[in-house]
Structures are given as C-alpha cells and as structure tokens.
C-alpha positions as CSV (number, residue, x, y, z in Angstrom):
1,M,-17.8,-23.1,13.7
2,T,-15.2,-20.2,14.4
3,T,-11.4,-19.6,15.1
4,I,-9.6,-17.5,16.6
5,K,-5.7,-17.1,17.3
6,Y,-4.3,-15.5,20.5
7,S,-0.9,-14.2,21.0
8,V,0.0,-15.3,24.1
9,P,3.7,-13.5,25.7
10,G,3.8,-16.3,28.9
11,I,4.1,-19.7,26.7
12,N,7.8,-20.5,27.2
13,C,7.7,-24.2,26.2
14,N,5.3,-27.2,24.8
15,H,4.0,-28.4,29.0
16,C,3.3,-24.5,28.7
17,V,1.1,-25.3,25.4
18,H,-0.1,-28.5,27.2
19,T,-1.1,-26.8,30.1
20,I,-3.3,-24.5,27.7
21,Q,-4.7,-27.0,25.6
22,S,-5.8,-29.3,28.8
23,E,-7.7,-26.5,30.0
24,L,-9.2,-24.8,27.2
25,I,-10.7,-27.9,26.0
26,E,-12.9,-28.6,29.0
27,L,-14.6,-25.3,28.6
28,E,-17.8,-26.0,26.4
29,G,-18.1,-25.5,23.0
30,V,-14.3,-26.0,22.5
31,K,-13.6,-28.2,19.6
32,T,-9.6,-27.9,18.9
33,V,-6.5,-25.8,20.5
34,S,-3.2,-26.0,18.9
35,G,-0.3,-23.6,20.5
36,D,2.9,-23.1,19.4
37,S,6.0,-22.5,22.0
38,A,7.8,-21.1,19.2
39,T,5.6,-18.0,17.7
40,K,3.6,-17.7,21.1
41,E,0.6,-18.6,19.8
42,V,-2.6,-20.7,20.1
43,V,-5.7,-21.2,17.9
44,V,-9.5,-22.2,19.1
45,E,-11.6,-23.6,16.9
46,Y,-14.6,-23.4,19.1
47,D,-18.9,-23.4,19.1
48,A,-21.2,-21.2,21.5
49,P,-21.6,-20.9,24.1
50,A,-18.2,-20.6,24.2
51,N,-16.9,-16.8,23.1
52,P,-13.9,-14.7,22.4
53,E,-14.7,-13.2,26.2
54,S,-14.8,-16.7,27.8
55,I,-11.8,-18.3,26.8
56,E,-9.5,-14.8,27.5
57,S,-11.4,-15.2,30.8
58,L,-10.0,-19.1,31.4
59,L,-6.8,-18.7,29.7
60,A,-6.2,-15.2,32.0
61,E,-7.8,-17.4,34.9
62,I,-4.6,-20.0,34.7
63,N,-2.4,-17.4,34.6
64,Y,-1.5,-17.4,30.2
65,P,-2.7,-14.2,29.7
66,V,-3.7,-12.7,25.8
67,K,-1.8,-9.7,24.8
68,K,-4.2,-7.1,22.8
C-alpha cells in the first residue's frame, strides 16, 4: 500500500473534506482517505490500479485541484 499527502487549497470546511472522502473512496484501489480542513491536506492510502495521476485527476474533476 502507498500513502500520499496532497495540499488542496480549496478545502474550506469539513463538508469539503467529506465530499473529497466520498468521491475518492469510490476510486478503485483507494483504501482510506483522510482530510483536514485546518491544514488543507488530504492523505490517501491506495493500491493499484489507483495511482497519483488518477487521484489528482479526480480531485480536479470535483473542483478540489491539488496545489503543486
């Protein structure tokens, strides 16, 4: 399992975190998703076929793009 942390500036509240968790957990291979509205960070644990590109793409699609 791989763990990756993202900075997501669009997170403003716990509802944002819930939306991100609900969407990412549906991505095949994603095992856990946690987020923090105070630090605007999201931590994702995943296995294949999920990968950083698919996770980042989904975040952008739901209007929570990753800060690079």
